[in-house]
C-alpha positions as CSV (number, residue, x, y, z in Angstrom):
1,M,-118.7,113.6,42.8
2,I,-116.3,110.8,43.7
3,E,-117.0,109.4,47.2
4,K,-115.5,106.7,49.4
5,T,-117.8,104.5,51.4
6,K,-118.2,101.0,52.8
7,G,-121.0,98.9,51.6
8,I,-122.7,95.5,52.1
9,F,-123.5,93.7,48.8
10,L,-127.0,92.4,48.5
11,R,-127.7,91.2,45.0
12,S,-126.9,91.9,41.3
13,F,-128.7,91.5,38.1
14,K,-127.4,91.3,34.5
15,Y,-127.6,94.6,32.7
16,S,-125.8,93.7,29.5
17,D,-123.3,91.1,28.3
18,S,-120.5,92.9,30.2
19,S,-122.3,94.9,32.9
20,V,-124.4,94.3,36.0
21,I,-126.6,96.3,38.3
22,A,-125.5,95.8,41.9
23,H,-127.7,96.5,44.9
24,I,-125.5,97.6,47.8
25,Y,-126.4,99.0,51.2
26,T,-123.8,101.7,51.8
27,E,-122.7,103.4,55.0
28,K,-122.9,106.9,53.6
29,F,-125.9,106.8,51.2
30,G,-128.2,103.9,52.4
31,R,-129.3,101.5,49.7
32,Q,-128.0,102.2,46.3
33,S,-128.0,100.6,42.9
34,F,-124.8,100.8,41.0
35,I,-124.0,99.9,37.4
36,I,-120.7,98.1,37.1
37,R,-119.5,98.1,33.5
38,G,-117.1,95.5,32.0
39,I,-117.1,93.4,35.1
40,H,-116.6,90.2,33.1
41,S,-113.6,91.6,31.3
42,K,-110.2,90.4,32.3
43,K,-109.0,94.0,32.3
44,S,-111.7,95.1,34.8
45,N,-110.4,96.6,38.1
46,T,-113.6,95.2,39.8
47,K,-113.8,91.4,39.9
48,I,-117.1,89.6,40.0
49,N,-116.1,87.3,42.8
50,L,-116.0,90.3,45.2
51,F,-119.8,90.5,45.0
52,Q,-121.1,87.6,47.1
53,P,-124.1,88.1,49.4
54,L,-123.3,90.1,52.5
55,S,-119.7,90.8,51.3
56,I,-118.4,93.9,53.2
57,L,-116.7,96.2,50.6
58,D,-114.6,99.3,50.4
59,L,-116.1,101.3,47.5
60,I,-115.2,104.3,45.4
61,V,-118.3,105.6,43.7
62,Y,-119.5,108.4,41.4
63,E,-122.4,109.7,43.5
64,K,-124.9,112.1,42.0
65,E,-128.1,113.2,43.7
66,N,-131.5,112.2,42.2
67,R,-129.9,109.5,40.0
68,N,-131.6,106.1,40.3
69,I,-128.5,104.2,39.3
70,Q,-125.1,105.3,40.4
71,H,-121.7,104.4,38.9
72,L,-119.2,102.3,40.7
73,K,-115.5,103.2,40.1
74,S,-113.9,100.4,42.1
75,A,-114.4,98.0,45.0
76,G,-112.3,95.8,47.3
77,L,-113.0,93.5,50.2
78,S,-113.1,95.3,53.6
79,V,-113.6,92.1,55.5
80,S,-112.5,88.6,54.4
81,Y,-114.8,85.9,55.6
82,G,-113.2,82.7,56.9
83,Q,-116.2,80.4,57.2
84,I,-119.3,81.8,55.4
85,P,-118.2,80.8,51.8
86,Y,-117.4,77.2,52.9
87,D,-120.0,76.4,55.4
88,I,-123.5,75.4,54.1
89,K,-125.3,76.4,57.3
90,R,-123.7,79.8,57.4
91,N,-124.1,80.3,53.7
92,S,-127.8,79.3,53.7
93,Q,-128.5,81.9,56.4
94,V,-126.6,84.6,54.4
95,L,-128.9,83.9,51.4
96,F,-132.0,84.1,53.6
97,I,-130.9,87.3,55.3
98,T,-130.0,88.9,52.0
99,E,-133.5,88.1,50.6
100,I,-135.0,89.8,53.7
101,L,-132.8,92.8,53.4
102,M,-133.7,93.2,49.7
103,K,-137.3,93.5,50.7
104,C,-136.8,95.7,53.8
105,L,-134.1,98.2,53.0
106,K,-135.5,100.9,50.8
107,E,-134.2,104.2,52.1
108,E,-131.5,106.0,50.1
109,E,-130.1,107.8,53.1
110,S,-127.4,107.2,55.7
111,N,-128.3,105.1,58.7
112,P,-125.0,104.4,60.5
113,P,-126.5,102.4,63.4
114,L,-128.2,100.1,61.0
115,F,-125.1,99.7,58.8
116,K,-123.0,98.9,61.9
117,F,-125.5,96.3,63.0
118,L,-125.5,94.6,59.6
119,V,-121.7,94.5,59.5
120,Q,-121.4,93.2,63.1
121,S,-124.1,90.6,62.4
122,A,-122.3,89.3,59.3
123,I,-119.0,89.1,61.1
124,T,-120.6,87.3,64.1
125,L,-122.1,84.7,61.7
126,D,-118.7,84.1,60.2
127,E,-116.8,83.9,63.5
128,K,-119.2,82.4,66.0
129,E,-118.7,78.7,66.7
130,E,-121.7,77.9,68.8
131,G,-125.4,78.6,68.4
132,I,-125.3,79.6,64.7
133,S,-128.5,77.6,64.1
134,N,-130.2,80.4,66.0
135,F,-128.6,83.2,64.0
136,S,-131.5,84.0,61.6
137,V,-134.1,84.1,64.3
138,V,-132.0,86.4,66.4
139,F,-131.2,88.5,63.4
140,L,-134.8,89.0,62.4
141,F,-135.7,89.9,65.9
142,Q,-132.8,92.4,66.4
143,L,-133.4,94.0,63.0
144,T,-136.9,95.1,64.1
145,R,-135.1,97.7,66.4
146,F,-133.8,99.5,63.3
147,L,-136.9,99.2,61.2
148,G,-139.2,100.8,63.8
149,I,-141.2,97.7,64.7
150,F,-139.5,96.4,67.8
151,P,-142.1,94.4,69.8
152,N,-143.2,95.6,73.2
153,N,-141.1,94.0,75.9
154,P,-143.0,91.6,78.1
155,L,-143.2,92.5,81.8
156,K,-143.1,88.8,82.6
157,N,-142.0,85.8,80.8
158,N,-145.2,83.9,81.5
159,S,-147.5,85.7,79.1
160,L,-149.7,83.2,77.2
161,Y,-149.9,85.0,73.9
162,F,-148.1,87.5,71.7
163,D,-150.5,89.5,69.6
164,M,-148.6,90.2,66.4
165,E,-151.0,92.9,65.2
166,S,-150.8,95.0,68.3
167,S,-147.1,93.9,69.0
168,S,-147.9,93.2,72.6
169,F,-148.1,90.2,75.0
170,C,-151.3,89.3,76.6
171,N,-153.1,86.5,78.5
172,V,-156.3,86.5,76.4
173,R,-156.3,84.8,73.0
174,P,-156.6,87.5,70.3
175,F,-159.8,87.4,68.1
176,H,-157.7,87.2,64.9
177,H,-155.2,84.6,63.6
178,Y,-152.0,86.6,64.0
179,Y,-150.6,85.5,67.3
180,M,-148.1,83.2,69.0
181,E,-149.0,80.9,71.9
182,G,-147.6,78.2,74.1
183,E,-143.9,77.2,73.5
184,I,-143.7,79.7,70.6
185,T,-144.5,82.6,73.0
186,Y,-142.0,81.3,75.5
187,G,-139.3,81.1,72.8
188,F,-140.2,84.6,71.6
189,C,-139.7,85.9,75.1
190,E,-136.2,84.4,75.2
191,L,-135.2,86.6,72.3
192,F,-135.5,89.7,74.6
193,Q,-132.9,88.2,76.9
194,F,-130.1,87.1,74.5
195,E,-128.1,88.7,71.8
196,F,-125.8,87.3,69.1
197,R,-123.0,86.7,71.6
198,D,-125.4,84.4,73.6
199,M,-127.0,82.6,70.7
200,E,-126.0,79.2,72.1
201,K,-128.0,79.8,75.3
202,L,-131.3,79.9,73.3
203,S,-133.1,76.6,74.0
204,F,-134.8,76.2,70.6
205,S,-135.7,72.8,69.2
206,N,-135.8,72.6,65.4
207,S,-139.6,72.8,65.3
208,I,-139.7,75.9,67.6
209,R,-137.0,77.6,65.6
210,D,-138.8,76.9,62.4
211,M,-142.1,78.3,63.8
212,L,-140.4,81.4,65.2
213,L,-138.9,82.1,61.7
214,S,-142.3,81.7,60.1
215,K,-144.1,83.9,62.8
216,L,-141.4,86.6,62.5
217,L,-141.9,86.8,58.8
218,I,-145.7,87.2,59.3
219,Y,-144.9,90.0,61.8
220,Y,-142.7,91.7,59.2
221,K,-145.5,91.4,56.6
222,L,-148.0,92.9,59.0
223,H,-145.9,95.9,60.0
224,L,-143.8,96.5,56.9
225,G,-146.1,95.4,54.2
226,L,-143.7,92.8,52.8
227,T,-145.1,90.9,49.9
228,G,-144.3,87.8,48.0
229,E,-142.8,84.5,49.1
230,I,-139.4,84.2,50.9
231,K,-137.9,81.6,48.5
232,S,-134.9,80.8,50.6
233,L,-136.9,80.0,53.8
234,G,-137.7,76.3,52.9
235,V,-134.0,75.6,52.1
236,L,-132.8,77.3,55.3
237,K,-135.2,75.2,57.5
238,E,-134.1,72.0,55.8
239,I,-130.4,72.7,56.1
240,M,-130.6,73.8,59.8
241,R,-132.3,70.6,60.9
């Protein structure tokens, strides 16, 4: 069946000399893998330069249930970014976010609120002029809402610790190693107060931002079972200094 849907490109892998397998998070069908044949051919209707990390696309697809790899008929840009392709700080965050999404997004079913969040997040990163250094931290935090692991909201902002195992704030040091304390706890509490439009109000130093990113990734691993190294994290931290 031929279907039209929007999609967010994540990553592609070579399938043959003229074809690739593209991983795309779609509005109608969730995460899907598509084979794109002849993409390197001059006669192809689908150009390889459309498929950049977090590109927002209009897709026409051949969708068939219970098929692991679907077929892509054509694709075009739905949103044209003005700054992401040319700004190293924005682009490094796109690569980091894409790596996270490749690990987190597994469901092959529609999730319109999540798709809308991803689209709005990408557009915000492209258009926002202030506070973009905080984008990845805010994104990881806000994404937990859609993954079912949103932390328990602190009743007060003066909690001493955040227990990452129980996902709760407390004033007694946990007996395990998975917790935040001190300035990291305070910075984490700030994330409950501000959204993307207020990123510039977050008072994070480079060291606090780096630590929050690392702690949030541990939180993801604890609650989602993420495995393996996040290869783009080191590059992101270096560029955002």
